[in-house]
C-alpha positions as CSV (number, residue, x, y, z in Angstrom):
1,X,87.7,-38.0,2.1
2,X,88.1,-40.3,-0.9
3,X,84.4,-39.7,-2.0
4,X,85.1,-35.9,-1.9
5,X,88.2,-36.4,-4.1
6,X,86.2,-38.5,-6.5
7,X,83.5,-35.9,-6.7
8,X,86.0,-33.1,-7.3
9,X,87.7,-35.1,-10.1
10,X,84.3,-35.7,-11.6
11,X,83.4,-32.0,-11.5
12,X,86.8,-31.1,-13.1
13,X,86.3,-33.7,-15.9
14,X,82.8,-32.3,-16.5
15,X,84.1,-28.8,-16.8
16,X,86.9,-29.9,-19.2
17,X,84.4,-31.8,-21.3
18,X,81.9,-29.0,-21.4
19,X,84.5,-26.7,-22.8
20,X,85.2,-29.1,-25.6
21,X,88.7,-30.0,-24.5
22,X,87.9,-33.7,-24.0
23,X,86.2,-36.1,-26.4
24,X,82.9,-37.6,-25.2
25,X,84.3,-41.2,-25.2
26,X,87.3,-40.2,-23.1
27,X,85.0,-38.3,-20.7
28,X,82.6,-41.2,-20.3
29,X,85.4,-43.7,-19.8
30,X,87.0,-41.5,-17.1
31,X,83.7,-41.0,-15.3
32,X,83.2,-44.8,-15.4
33,X,86.6,-45.2,-13.8
34,X,85.7,-42.7,-11.1
35,X,82.4,-44.3,-10.3
36,X,83.9,-47.8,-10.3
37,X,85.9,-47.1,-7.2
38,X,89.3,-46.6,-8.8
39,X,92.1,-45.8,-6.4
40,X,92.9,-42.1,-6.2
41,X,96.4,-41.4,-7.5
42,X,98.9,-40.4,-4.8
43,X,99.2,-37.0,-6.4
44,X,95.7,-36.1,-5.2
45,X,96.3,-37.6,-1.7
46,X,99.5,-35.6,-1.0
47,X,99.0,-32.7,1.3
48,X,99.9,-29.2,0.0
49,X,102.9,-27.7,1.8
50,X,104.4,-24.3,1.7
51,X,108.0,-24.1,0.7
52,X,109.1,-23.3,4.2
53,X,107.3,-26.4,5.5
54,X,109.0,-28.7,2.9
55,X,111.3,-30.3,5.4
56,X,108.3,-31.5,7.5
57,X,106.2,-32.7,4.5
58,X,106.9,-36.2,3.2
59,X,105.6,-35.2,-0.2
60,X,107.9,-32.2,-0.6
61,X,110.6,-32.4,-3.3
62,X,113.9,-30.6,-3.5
63,X,113.4,-27.7,-6.0
64,X,117.1,-26.9,-6.4
């Protein structure tokens, strides 16, 4: 699962870079971090929950 997440982040970075929204050095440094085995931030590991499932999802936050 972590390798799929790394691959997805890499593809997203590549798209952002190809559209000129990211400087080359930032892109290359970010890709180096991905390939070096950086730990995936919790944001990307948290499962997606529908609002009605919020009480069962440990990642859900109160929106009120």
